[in-house]
SERO-4910 file (N, C-alpha, C, O; in steps of 0.05 Angstrom, whole numbers):
BEGIN
 pado doro    nc1    nc2    nc3   cac1   cac2   cac3    cc1    cc2    cc3    oc1    oc2    oc3
  Unk    A     18    -27      0      0      6      1     18     22     -1     33     28     18
  Unk    A     17     32    -22     29     61    -16     13     90     -4     -7    100    -14
  Unk    A     27     99     19     15    122     44     30    152     26     49    161     14
  Unk    A      9    156     36     12    195     31      9    207     58     -4    200     78
  Unk    A     21    224     53     15    244     78     -5    259     68     -2    271     47
  Unk    A    -34    261     83    -48    284     82    -41    314     97    -26    313    116
  Unk    A    -48    331     92    -43    359    107    -78    376    101    -90    383     81
  Unk    A    -83    374    135   -110    393    130   -103    422    144    -85    427    160
  Unk    A   -121    436    135   -122    452    147   -144    466    153   -146    483    135
  Unk    A   -166    469    171   -192    469    178   -188    498    182   -167    506    193
  Unk    A   -220    522    169   -214    544    177   -250    544    176   -265    528    165
  Unk    A   -255    567    192   -279    575    190   -279    609    184   -264    626    192
  Unk    A   -302    610    169   -298    641    160   -334    648    145   -354    634    145
  Unk    A   -330    672    135   -354    680    120   -344    672     95   -323    680     87
  Unk    A   -362    649     79   -361    651     47   -365    675     25   -367    673      1
  Unk    A   -366    693     38   -375    711     21   -345    731     29   -348    754     22
  Unk    A   -322    726     39   -306    751     44   -290    724     61   -296    716     84
  Unk    A   -263    711     39   -254    694     54   -230    706     39   -228    714     16
  Unk    A   -206    706     63   -181    719     50   -161    703     48   -142    701     64
  Unk    A   -165    689     25   -131    661     17   -131    673     -8   -148    687    -17
  Unk    A   -106    666    -20    -95    673    -38   -114    652    -69   -127    630    -66
  Unk    A   -111    666    -94   -130    652   -115   -110    617   -116    -86    613   -117
  Unk    A   -129    600   -116   -120    571   -124   -109    561    -96    -92    543    -96
  Unk    A   -119    575    -68   -109    549    -49   -108    528    -48    -87    516    -48
  Unk    A   -136    517    -44   -140    489    -37   -142    473    -65   -140    480    -88
  Unk    A   -148    441    -51   -143    423    -64   -183    414    -61   -196    398    -75
  Unk    A   -191    430    -41   -223    402    -36   -231    425    -22   -217    437     -6
  Unk    A   -259    429    -29   -271    453    -10   -304    431    -12   -318    423    -30
  Unk    A   -305    430     24   -328    421     18   -356    438     42   -354    442     66
  Unk    A   -380    446     24   -399    469     37   -424    448     42   -434    431     27
  Unk    A   -430    455     67   -456    430     75   -472    435     89   -473    424    111
  Unk    A   -494    456     79   -515    467     83   -511    496     88   -515    504    111
  Unk    A   -501    512     70   -488    524     65   -502    549     46   -510    570     56
  Unk    A   -504    544     25   -511    552     -5   -546    558      2   -557    579     -5
  Unk    A   -559    539     15   -582    543     16   -594    557     32   -619    555     34
  Unk    A   -580    575     47   -589    598     60   -577    631     59   -566    647     74
  Unk    A   -587    629     26   -581    650     15   -594    654    -14   -601    635    -27
  Unk    A   -595    676    -22   -612    679    -50   -592    672    -70   -568    676    -66
  Unk    A   -606    660    -95   -596    655   -112   -568    671   -114   -546    661   -109
  Unk    A   -572    696   -123   -551    720   -135   -532    721   -111   -511    731   -118
  Unk    A   -534    714    -88   -514    707    -71   -502    685    -66   -480    687    -55
  Unk    A   -509    663    -71   -501    636    -80   -483    636   -102   -463    621   -101
  Unk    A   -487    648   -120   -480    645   -154   -445    659   -139   -423    650   -144
  Unk    A   -453    691   -116   -424    703   -123   -413    681    -97   -392    690    -90
  Unk    A   -419    660    -85   -407    657    -70   -394    627    -83   -378    612    -72
  Unk    A   -404    625   -101   -392    593   -109   -372    604   -140   -355    589   -149
  Unk    A   -377    625   -149   -350    641   -161   -327    649   -134   -303    647   -140
  Unk    A   -331    655   -118   -315    659    -99   -295    629    -93   -271    625    -95
  Unk    A   -313    614    -88   -302    575    -86   -284    573   -105   -260    567    -99
  Unk    A   -294    579   -136   -286    581   -152   -252    589   -160   -236    577   -174
  Unk    A   -250    611   -147   -230    621   -148   -201    609   -125   -176    610   -126
  Unk    A   -216    602   -111   -200    590    -81   -182    564    -78   -164    558    -63
  Unk    A   -204    546   -108   -193    521   -120   -173    520   -136   -169    537   -154
  Unk    A   -155    495   -129   -126    497   -148   -153    481   -172   -176    472   -169
  Unk    A   -131    484   -200   -151    463   -222   -146    439   -215   -129    428   -202
  Unk    A   -162    432   -224   -171    401   -215   -179    390   -183   -179    367   -174
  Unk    A   -183    413   -172   -186    409   -144   -228    408   -139   -247    416   -153
  Unk    A   -227    396   -116   -259    381   -125   -283    406    -98   -276    418    -78
  Unk    A   -305    403   -109   -319    417    -85   -337    393    -78   -346    375    -93
  Unk    A   -341    394    -57   -365    379    -45   -387    395    -29   -385    405     -6
  Unk    A   -410    395    -46   -436    409    -42   -464    399    -26   -478    381    -35
  Unk    A   -469    409     -9   -502    396     -3   -519    419    -14   -507    439    -21
  Unk    A   -546    418    -16   -573    430    -24   -594    424    -23   -605    406    -36
  Unk    A   -602    440     -5   -634    433     -2   -650    427    -20   -648    444    -38
  Unk    A   -670    406    -26   -684    408    -56   -709    414    -62   -721    413    -41
  Unk    A   -728    422    -84   -753    435    -79   -767    403    -72   -791    407    -70
  Unk    A   -761    378    -69   -771    364    -69   -780    357    -37   -796    338    -35
  Unk    A   -769    370    -13   -771    369      7   -800    369     16   -817    375     -1
  Unk    A   -809    362     40   -827    375     51   -838    402     59   -858    415     55
  Unk    A   -819    405     69   -817    438     84   -814    456     57   -807    478     64
  Unk    A   -816    455     35   -808    464     12   -835    499      5   -856    492     -5
  Unk    A   -834    517      8   -852    536      4   -859    544     31   -873    564     32
  Unk    A   -851    533     55   -855    543     81   -846    568     92   -822    571     89
  Unk    A   -859    588    104   -844    616    103   -850    640     76   -855    635     53
  Unk    A   -846    661     88   -846    677     59   -828    685     46   -806    694     53
  Unk    A   -845    680     10   -834    675     -9   -819    703    -11   -830    725    -13
  Unk    A   -787    695    -11   -771    724    -27   -763    729    -57   -756    749    -70
  Unk    A   -766    696    -61   -751    698   -100   -757    669   -103   -763    655    -84
  Unk    A   -755    661   -122   -753    633   -135   -747    609   -115   -724    611   -106
  Unk    A   -758    593   -108   -752    572    -91   -740    587    -61   -728    575    -43
  Unk    A   -744    610    -60   -724    617    -35   -753    634     -9   -772    648    -14
  Unk    A   -748    628      5   -775    631     33   -757    644     52   -734    636     52
  Unk    A   -765    662     71   -763    673    102   -773    658    113   -798    659    112
  Unk    A   -757    633    135   -769    616    150   -786    631    177   -774    641    195
  Unk    A   -812    629    177   -822    646    201   -827    641    230   -836    656    248
  Unk    A   -817    611    230   -813    599    247   -803    577    252   -802    566    230
  Unk    A   -792    560    271   -778    537    277   -756    543    289   -754    564    301
  Unk    A   -737    527    288   -705    544    300   -687    555    280   -665    564    285
  Unk    A   -699    554    256   -686    578    239   -702    600    233   -703    609    210
  Unk    A   -714    609    251   -739    627    242   -727    654    234   -719    669    252
  Unk    A   -727    659    216   -712    693    200   -694    686    185   -678    704    178
  Unk    A   -692    670    179   -665    660    163   -677    649    131   -694    632    129
  Unk    A   -666    659    112   -670    649     85   -666    619     85   -647    612     99
  Unk    A   -678    604     74   -679    581     66   -685    575     29   -704    582     15
  Unk    A   -667    562     23   -662    571    -15   -671    531    -21   -659    511    -12
  Unk    A   -685    531    -31   -689    499    -41   -683    500    -71   -695    514    -87
  Unk    A   -664    482    -76   -651    481   -112   -662    454   -125   -657    431   -118
  Unk    A   -681    464   -146   -680    444   -176   -659    442   -191   -641    458   -192
  Unk    A   -661    422   -205   -637    420   -222   -629    441   -243   -605    441   -251
  Unk    A   -648    459   -252   -636    475   -270   -626    504   -261   -616    521   -276
  Unk    A   -631    506   -228   -617    527   -201   -586    506   -209   -570    513   -226
  Unk    A   -583    484   -196   -560    476   -209   -540    473   -223   -516    470   -217
  Unk    A   -551    475   -241   -546    482   -268   -525    505   -275   -502    505   -285
  Unk    A   -542    522   -263   -532    546   -270   -513    561   -241   -498    580   -244
  Unk    A   -515    553   -225   -497    551   -198   -476    541   -198   -458    553   -186
  Unk    A   -472    513   -214   -447    495   -227   -440    499   -249   -426    480   -255
  Unk    A   -441    518   -271   -436    522   -304   -414    517   -308   -408    507   -330
  Unk    A   -384    529   -279   -355    525   -282   -345    497   -277   -323    488   -285
  Unk    A   -366    483   -260   -355    464   -254   -362    439   -266   -384    441   -277
  Unk    A   -346    408   -269   -351    388   -282   -367    366   -264   -349    349   -260
  Unk    A   -391    356   -249   -404    345   -250   -388    322   -252   -380    316   -274
  Unk    A   -382    305   -227   -378    278   -229   -396    262   -212   -394    238   -215
  Unk    A   -415    271   -190   -433    248   -175   -452    282   -168   -446    306   -164
  Unk    A   -473    268   -168   -502    280   -157   -523    254   -153   -532    235   -166
  Unk    A   -525    269   -120   -552    252   -113   -573    260   -103   -573    282    -92
  Unk    A   -599    243   -104   -608    263    -88   -623    249    -62   -642    234    -64
  Unk    A   -611    255    -35   -617    233    -14   -647    247     -1   -652    271      2
  Unk    A   -661    227      2   -688    231     21   -690    214     43   -684    190     46
  Unk    A   -702    235     61   -701    219     88   -730    210     96   -736    222     76
  Unk    A   -748    203    103   -779    201    110   -780    204    139   -763    194    153
  Unk    A   -801    219    149   -813    217    175   -837    211    180   -853    208    162
  Unk    A   -841    210    208   -868    209    216   -882    225    212   -870    246    218
  Unk    A   -918    231    200   -926    247    193   -931    266    223   -931    291    221
  Unk    A   -933    254    248   -937    269    271   -912    280    279   -911    281    304
  Unk    A   -887    292    264   -865    305    267   -876    332    258   -890    335    238
  Unk    A   -870    347    271   -870    377    265   -851    389    256   -829    379    260
  Unk    A   -852    416    240   -833    432    225   -802    425    233   -795    421    256
  Unk    A   -788    426    215   -765    420    226   -757    388    238   -738    382    253
  Unk    A   -780    369    226   -777    348    237   -764    340    266   -774    351    286
  Unk    A   -747    327    268   -729    316    294   -706    340    303   -694    341    324
  Unk    A   -705    358    283   -679    381    302   -700    394    317   -700    392    341
  Unk    A   -715    405    309   -739    414    342   -742    404    366   -736    418    386
  Unk    A   -750    379    366   -757    365    386   -727    355    397   -722    358    421
  Unk    A   -706    342    380   -678    346    397   -668    366    401   -659    363    424
  Unk    A   -663    394    392   -661    421    399   -670    431    419   -657    447    432
  Unk    A   -696    423    427   -712    427    458   -706    410    477   -713    418    499
  Unk    A   -692    381    476   -687    359    496   -720    351    496   -727    337    515
  Unk    A   -733    355    484   -764    342    481   -760    311    472   -745    304    454
  Unk    A   -776    295    488   -782    271    470   -815    270    462   -836    275    474
  Unk    A   -810    263    438   -843    252    428   -835    232    420   -817    232    403
  Unk    A   -846    208    429   -851    178    424   -869    179    406   -883    199    401
  Unk    A   -871    149    393   -877    146    362   -892    114    369   -879     93    375
  Unk    A   -916    115    369   -928     88    369   -924     74    343   -939     77    323
  Unk    A   -905     61    344   -906     41    317   -920     15    318   -914     -4    303
  Unk    A   -940     14    338   -955     -5    340   -988     -6    325  -1005    -24    321
  Unk    A   -986     19    321  -1006     23    291   -991     33    279   -969     41    284
  Unk    A  -1016     34    247  -1001     40    230   -980     63    227   -986     80    244
  Unk    A   -957     73    211   -945     94    209   -941    105    188   -927     93    171
  Unk    A   -952    134    181   -949    147    163   -932    157    158   -929    175    174
  Unk    A   -911    156    141   -885    161    138   -890    188    116   -893    178     94
  Unk    A   -892    213    114   -901    221     99   -891    250     87   -894    261     66
  Unk    A   -876    258    112   -861    276    118   -829    277    104   -812    265    117
  Unk    A   -820    288     83   -793    276     77   -767    298     76   -771    320     66
  Unk    A   -748    294     83   -724    316     82   -709    299     54   -705    275     49
  Unk    A   -704    326     41   -696    326     14   -670    348      6   -669    372      6
  Unk    A   -646    323     -4   -624    346      1   -609    325    -24   -607    301    -26
  Unk    A   -596    356    -46   -580    346    -64   -554    341    -62   -545    357    -78
  Unk    A   -532    329    -52   -510    319    -56   -491    317    -77   -491    296    -90
  Unk    A   -465    342    -84   -463    339   -107   -427    346   -100   -417    362    -84
  Unk    A   -415    324   -122   -389    322   -124   -381    332   -152   -388    323   -174
  Unk    A   -361    356   -147   -355    372   -175   -330    380   -182   -323    396   -164
  Unk    A   -312    378   -199   -287    394   -208   -287    420   -220   -301    434   -234
  Unk    A   -262    422   -206   -251    453   -223   -234    443   -247   -210    441   -244
  Unk    A   -244    437   -268   -218    433   -293   -219    461   -313   -203    464   -332
***
């Protein structure tokens, strides 16, 4: 087995203002970030990530899907984008992406993997699904001896792309 040393630098910052030189990174991962901004801002942020990635570098990204059961929750602020009026993310924009928006967002990247991950939840769950009850420390017991309606769906795109 050929072993290589991996040098990892973790950094937390504002994605719209990252103070790194051009083509600094081989890999950038963004999970649940770009789906909390407008499409215009998401494009600006993707352009910043493009600038930071080395040629041949990889981008791994997750985006909330329009197939999610919470799609259209809150006040509509633009296409597929809503200001949440309740729940643990109250006051935050939630953008749900369709495939056309992904094409526009990642037009300069070569996508080599795209998946639509879905998880089903019981109808008895409230908004924010399990997050709301777990963040409050509340337990909501589910009776599985009677028919279980798994009607709620959490839906997220998982995308791997390369800067060529």
